[in-house]
C-alpha positions in Angstrom: 8.5 27.8 2.5 8.1 24.3 3.8 7.2 21.1 2.1 3.7 20.5 3.4 2.9 24.6 3.2 3.6 24.6 -0.2 1.2 21.6 -1.0 -1.6 22.9 1.0 -1.5 26.3 -1.2 -1.2 24.2 -4.5 -4.3 22.2 -2.9 -6.1 25.7 -2.9 -6.5 24.7 1.4 -6.5 27.1 4.4 -4.7 26.1 7.5 -7.6 25.7 9.0 -8.9 22.9 6.1 -6.4 21.1 6.6 -6.8 20.9 10.6 -10.3 19.9 10.6 -9.4 16.9 7.8 -6.7 15.6 9.9 -8.4 16.6 13.6 -6.5 19.1 15.1 -6.8 22.8 15.5 -6.0 25.4 13.3 -3.1 26.5 16.2 -1.8 23.1 16.0 -1.7 22.8 12.5 0.0 26.1 12.1 3.0 24.9 14.7 3.5 22.4 12.5 3.7 23.9 9.2 6.2 26.5 10.6 8.0 23.9 12.7 7.3 25.3 15.9 5.7 21.5 16.9 6.5 18.2 15.6 3.2 16.2 14.4 2.7 13.2 16.5 3.2 9.8 14.2 -0.6 9.4 14.2 -1.1 13.2 12.6 1.8 12.8 10.0 0.0 10.2 8.9 -2.7 12.0 7.9 -1.0 14.7 6.9 0.7 12.4 4.1 -2.3 10.6 3.4 -4.0 13.6 2.8 -1.7 15.4 0.8 -0.2 12.5 -1.1 3.0 13.0 0.4 5.7 11.7 2.4 7.0 13.3 5.2 10.1 12.0 7.4 10.0 12.5 11.4 12.4 11.4 13.3 11.6 10.7 16.9 
């Protein structure tokens, strides 16, 4: 299980909850969470802020 999925589950949130709060669709968030898509810098920053964690993505 990856880092953001673990944090989401620990916070008791669904993918739909997270997607709504960061401004993407549930489908897009699912792809990000499962490593099928890389989030934009803006979306990554929103995930970091929501979860209080640091993500490291290289362009």
